[in-house]
C-alpha positions as CSV (number, residue, x, y, z in Angstrom):
1,X,71.5,3.9,-105.6
2,X,73.1,0.6,-106.9
3,X,72.2,-3.1,-106.9
4,X,74.5,-5.6,-105.7
5,X,74.6,-9.3,-104.7
6,X,73.9,-10.1,-101.0
7,X,77.0,-10.4,-98.7
8,X,77.4,-11.9,-95.2
9,X,77.6,-8.5,-93.8
10,X,74.2,-7.5,-94.9
11,X,71.9,-10.0,-93.2
12,X,71.3,-8.1,-89.9
13,X,70.3,-4.9,-91.8
14,X,68.1,-6.8,-94.1
15,X,66.3,-8.5,-91.1
16,X,65.9,-5.0,-89.5
17,X,64.3,-3.8,-92.6
18,X,61.8,-6.5,-92.9
19,X,61.0,-6.0,-89.1
20,X,59.9,-2.5,-90.1
21,X,57.3,-4.4,-92.2
22,X,55.8,-6.7,-89.4
23,X,52.6,-7.1,-91.4
24,X,54.4,-8.4,-94.5
25,X,57.1,-10.0,-92.6
26,X,55.9,-11.6,-89.3
27,X,58.6,-13.7,-87.3
28,X,58.1,-17.0,-88.8
29,X,58.7,-15.6,-92.4
30,X,62.0,-13.5,-91.3
31,X,63.2,-16.7,-89.8
32,X,63.1,-18.6,-93.2
33,X,65.8,-16.2,-94.5
34,X,69.2,-16.9,-92.7
35,X,69.0,-20.6,-94.0
36,X,68.1,-19.4,-97.5
37,X,70.8,-16.8,-97.4
38,X,73.4,-19.2,-96.3
39,X,72.9,-21.5,-98.9
40,X,73.4,-18.8,-101.4
41,X,76.3,-17.3,-99.6
42,X,78.2,-20.7,-99.6
43,X,78.1,-20.8,-103.5
44,X,79.6,-17.4,-103.4
45,X,77.7,-16.4,-106.5
46,X,74.1,-16.5,-108.0
47,X,73.1,-20.1,-108.9
48,X,70.5,-21.2,-111.3
49,X,68.1,-21.7,-108.4
50,X,68.6,-18.7,-106.2
51,X,69.8,-15.2,-106.1
52,X,69.7,-12.5,-103.3
53,X,70.2,-8.7,-103.9
54,X,70.4,-5.5,-102.0
55,X,69.9,-1.9,-103.1
56,X,72.5,0.4,-101.6
57,X,73.4,4.0,-101.5
58,X,76.7,5.6,-102.2
59,X,77.7,5.0,-98.7
60,X,77.0,1.2,-98.8
61,X,73.8,1.7,-96.8
62,X,71.2,-1.1,-97.5
63,X,68.0,0.5,-98.6
64,X,66.2,-2.7,-99.7
65,X,66.2,-6.3,-100.4
66,X,65.0,-8.8,-102.8
67,X,65.6,-12.4,-104.1
68,X,64.6,-15.3,-106.1
69,X,64.2,-19.0,-105.3
70,X,63.2,-21.9,-107.5
71,X,59.9,-23.0,-105.7
72,X,59.7,-26.8,-106.5
73,X,56.2,-27.0,-105.2
74,X,54.9,-25.1,-108.0
75,X,57.8,-25.6,-110.5
76,X,58.3,-22.0,-111.0
77,X,60.8,-19.2,-110.0
78,X,59.4,-17.1,-107.2
79,X,60.4,-13.6,-106.1
80,X,60.9,-13.4,-102.3
81,X,61.6,-11.0,-99.6
82,X,61.0,-7.9,-101.4
83,X,61.4,-5.0,-98.6
84,X,62.4,-1.4,-98.8
85,X,63.4,0.7,-95.8
86,X,60.4,2.8,-94.8
87,X,62.0,6.0,-95.2
88,X,63.0,5.0,-98.8
89,X,59.7,3.8,-100.1
90,X,58.0,5.3,-103.2
91,X,61.4,6.1,-104.9
92,X,61.7,3.2,-107.3
93,X,63.9,1.1,-105.3
94,X,61.5,-1.9,-104.8
95,X,60.7,-1.6,-108.7
96,X,64.4,-1.7,-109.4
97,X,65.2,-4.7,-107.4
98,X,62.3,-6.6,-109.1
99,X,63.6,-5.5,-112.5
100,X,67.1,-6.9,-111.6
101,X,65.7,-10.1,-110.5
102,X,63.1,-10.4,-113.5
103,X,66.2,-9.9,-115.8
104,X,68.3,-12.7,-114.1
105,X,65.6,-15.0,-114.5
106,X,64.9,-14.2,-118.1
107,X,68.6,-14.6,-118.7
108,X,68.2,-18.4,-117.6
109,X,65.5,-18.6,-120.6
110,X,62.4,-18.5,-118.1
111,X,59.6,-16.5,-119.4
112,X,57.4,-16.2,-116.2
113,X,57.9,-15.5,-112.6
114,X,55.6,-16.0,-109.5
115,X,55.2,-14.1,-106.3
116,X,53.2,-14.5,-103.1
117,X,52.2,-11.6,-101.1
118,X,49.7,-11.0,-98.1
119,X,46.3,-9.9,-98.9
120,X,44.9,-7.8,-96.1
121,X,43.1,-4.6,-95.8
122,X,46.4,-2.7,-94.7
123,X,48.4,-4.1,-97.6
124,X,46.5,-2.9,-100.3
125,X,49.3,-0.4,-101.4
126,X,51.7,-3.4,-102.0
127,X,49.1,-5.3,-104.4
128,X,48.7,-1.8,-106.2
129,X,52.3,-1.8,-106.5
130,X,52.7,-5.2,-108.1
131,X,49.9,-4.7,-110.5
132,X,51.5,-1.3,-111.6
133,X,54.7,-2.9,-112.4
134,X,53.1,-5.5,-114.6
135,X,52.2,-8.4,-112.3
136,X,48.9,-10.3,-112.8
137,X,46.9,-11.5,-109.7
138,X,46.1,-15.1,-110.5
139,X,45.0,-16.4,-107.3
140,X,43.4,-14.9,-103.9
141,X,43.4,-17.6,-101.2
142,X,41.0,-16.2,-98.5
143,X,42.1,-16.9,-94.9
144,X,45.1,-18.6,-96.0
145,X,47.3,-17.7,-93.0
146,X,44.7,-16.7,-90.5
147,X,41.2,-15.1,-90.5
148,X,41.6,-11.8,-92.7
149,X,45.1,-12.7,-93.8
150,X,44.9,-13.9,-97.3
151,X,47.4,-15.1,-99.7
152,X,47.7,-13.3,-103.2
153,X,49.5,-15.0,-106.0
154,X,50.8,-12.7,-108.7
155,X,52.5,-13.9,-111.9
156,X,54.5,-11.7,-114.5
157,X,55.5,-12.5,-118.0
158,X,59.2,-11.9,-118.7
159,X,59.7,-10.7,-122.4
160,X,63.1,-11.2,-124.2
């Protein structure tokens, strides 16, 4: 497996992976990504404010996706769009994508990153995953989206 920057040809495959995870990626969330990707792809390289990556196998098959944006509302870099193809989960792909992003953000001189995820009874394994790779839960906003769909905020300190 390799990690590389997002390319134009990747978008449909990433959206399909996101659709596999309809709890974490409802339609209104997936719809945000084409504009984000377009902005990134126009620059033809990572910028200080965003970056998107895919994990691929030796045949260039996309196994997962993750990115980062600068969230102006909170004044922090945020990890976004973490999704791994269901058949390839629990193989370290998500962890490697997040590690890549954390290194990129750390290279910018930033020592902390934030991410938001869904708090829901069916999403407990995701919360455990983030805790296990060094994220600390700092906020739990009950019924943030709708009843029983909470927003969980995680922060990770980045070490140089």
